[in-house]
C-alpha atoms as a printed R data frame, in Angstrom:
   type eleno elety resid chain resno       x       y      z
1  ATOM     1    CA   MET     A     1  14.575  -5.531 -7.868
2  ATOM     2    CA   ASN     A     2  12.861  -8.570 -9.409
3  ATOM     3    CA   ASP     A     3  14.712 -10.929 -7.058
4  ATOM     4    CA   GLU     A     4  13.567  -8.857 -4.084
5  ATOM     5    CA   ILE     A     5   9.943  -8.896 -5.290
6  ATOM     6    CA   ASN     A     6  10.104 -12.661 -5.826
7  ATOM     7    CA   ARG     A     7  11.497 -13.126 -2.302
8  ATOM     8    CA   ILE     A     8   8.757 -10.940 -0.823
9  ATOM     9    CA   ASN     A     9   6.081 -12.776 -2.825
10 ATOM    10    CA   TRP     A    10   7.349 -16.020 -1.333
11 ATOM    11    CA   LYS     A    11   7.151 -14.536  2.188
12 ATOM    12    CA   CYS     A    12   3.461 -13.747  1.550
13 ATOM    13    CA   ARG     A    13   2.651 -17.467  1.615
14 ATOM    14    CA   ARG     A    14   1.277 -17.988  5.117
15 ATOM    15    CA   GLY     A    15  -0.224 -20.672  7.309
16 ATOM    16    CA   MET     A    16  -3.357 -18.754  8.292
17 ATOM    17    CA   ARG     A    17  -5.797 -18.744  5.392
18 ATOM    18    CA   GLU     A    18  -7.138 -15.199  5.880
19 ATOM    19    CA   ILE     A    19  -3.666 -13.681  6.060
20 ATOM    20    CA   ASP     A    20  -2.384 -15.826  3.198
21 ATOM    21    CA   LEU     A    21  -5.201 -14.746  0.872
22 ATOM    22    CA   LEU     A    22  -4.888 -11.076  1.774
23 ATOM    23    CA   LEU     A    23  -1.100 -10.876  1.481
24 ATOM    24    CA   ARG     A    24  -0.841 -12.926 -1.704
25 ATOM    25    CA   GLU     A    25  -3.621 -11.013 -3.449
26 ATOM    26    CA   PHE     A    26  -2.158  -7.650 -2.377
27 ATOM    27    CA   SER     A    27   1.274  -8.746 -3.509
28 ATOM    28    CA   SER     A    28   0.116 -10.019 -6.894
29 ATOM    29    CA   THR     A    29  -1.815  -6.835 -7.702
30 ATOM    30    CA   SER     A    30   0.010  -4.042 -5.889
31 ATOM    31    CA   ILE     A    31   3.618  -4.877 -5.032
32 ATOM    32    CA   LYS     A    32   5.035  -3.390 -8.241
33 ATOM    33    CA   LYS     A    33   3.321  -0.069 -7.442
34 ATOM    34    CA   LEU     A    34   5.193   0.321 -4.134
35 ATOM    35    CA   ASN     A    35   8.177   2.643 -3.901
36 ATOM    36    CA   SER     A    36  11.395   1.257 -2.425
37 ATOM    37    CA   ASN     A    37  10.618   2.519  1.098
38 ATOM    38    CA   ASP     A    38   7.122   1.013  1.104
39 ATOM    39    CA   LEU     A    39   8.503  -2.230 -0.295
40 ATOM    40    CA   SER     A    40  10.979  -2.349  2.585
41 ATOM    41    CA   VAL     A    41   8.223  -1.675  5.133
42 ATOM    42    CA   PHE     A    42   6.048  -4.392  3.579
43 ATOM    43    CA   ASP     A    43   8.972  -6.796  3.808
44 ATOM    44    CA   GLU     A    44   9.381  -5.944  7.511
45 ATOM    45    CA   ILE     A    45   5.654  -6.479  8.116
46 ATOM    46    CA   LEU     A    46   5.955  -9.974  6.681
47 ATOM    47    CA   ASN     A    47   8.243 -10.843  9.606
48 ATOM    48    CA   TYR     A    48   5.277 -10.746 12.010
49 ATOM    49    CA   ASP     A    49   3.619 -14.037 12.801
50 ATOM    50    CA   ASP     A    50   0.183 -14.665 11.313
51 ATOM    51    CA   GLN     A    51  -1.733 -14.267 14.560
52 ATOM    52    CA   LYS     A    52  -0.211 -10.858 15.297
53 ATOM    53    CA   LEU     A    53  -1.080  -9.634 11.784
54 ATOM    54    CA   TYR     A    54  -4.581 -11.071 12.028
55 ATOM    55    CA   ASP     A    55  -5.143  -9.403 15.413
56 ATOM    56    CA   PHE     A    56  -4.099  -6.018 14.040
57 ATOM    57    CA   ILE     A    57  -5.920  -6.218 10.704
58 ATOM    58    CA   PHE     A    58  -9.180  -7.697 11.953
59 ATOM    59    CA   LYS     A    59  -9.245  -6.837 15.677
60 ATOM    60    CA   ASN     A    60  -7.285  -3.544 15.728
61 ATOM    61    CA   GLU     A    61  -4.782  -4.795 18.323
62 ATOM    62    CA   SER     A    62  -1.594  -2.740 18.149
63 ATOM    63    CA   LEU     A    63   1.584  -4.064 16.572
64 ATOM    64    CA   GLY     A    64   3.642  -1.597 18.576
65 ATOM    65    CA   ASN     A    65   5.120  -0.028 15.427
66 ATOM    66    CA   LYS     A    66   3.382   3.049 14.027
67 ATOM    67    CA   GLU     A    67   5.094   2.863 10.621
68 ATOM    68    CA   HIS     A    68   3.925  -0.724 10.121
69 ATOM    69    CA   GLU     A    69   0.428   0.057 11.376
70 ATOM    70    CA   ASP     A    70   0.171   3.072  9.045
71 ATOM    71    CA   PHE     A    71   1.252   0.968  6.061
72 ATOM    72    CA   ILE     A    72  -1.278  -1.744  6.872
73 ATOM    73    CA   ASN     A    73  -4.066   0.782  7.418
74 ATOM    74    CA   LYS     A    74  -3.275   2.579  4.171
75 ATOM    75    CA   ASN     A    75  -2.643  -0.450  1.985
76 ATOM    76    CA   LEU     A    76  -3.860  -3.762  3.350
77 ATOM    77    CA   LYS     A    77  -6.976  -2.742  5.255
78 ATOM    78    CA   THR     A    78  -8.244  -0.511  2.461
79 ATOM    79    CA   PHE     A    79  -7.312  -3.202 -0.065
80 ATOM    80    CA   SER     A    80  -9.440  -5.787  1.745
81 ATOM    81    CA   LYS     A    81 -12.377  -3.362  2.134
82 ATOM    82    CA   GLN     A    82 -12.404  -2.556 -1.603
83 ATOM    83    CA   GLY     A    83 -13.468  -6.106 -2.276
84 ATOM    84    CA   ASN     A    84 -10.068  -7.126 -3.577
85 ATOM    85    CA   PHE     A    85  -9.853  -9.766 -0.889
């Protein structure tokens, strides 16, 4: 499990500053709290390019995947609104 978390942490390093800060901060504080299914979904979300993630998180443009959108709404959007980002 540690190898998987380390791999996912590495995938959180992004080119777009806003996405990089959000993903890395979420990962460093919350990744160990995720169950195996949520960890898998988070890993899948990290396959999106930065612009697509930015457009969904900050502009509410659909990703076309309800499971991914629900995870982001529940975890990443609320995380950023709590002042953690």
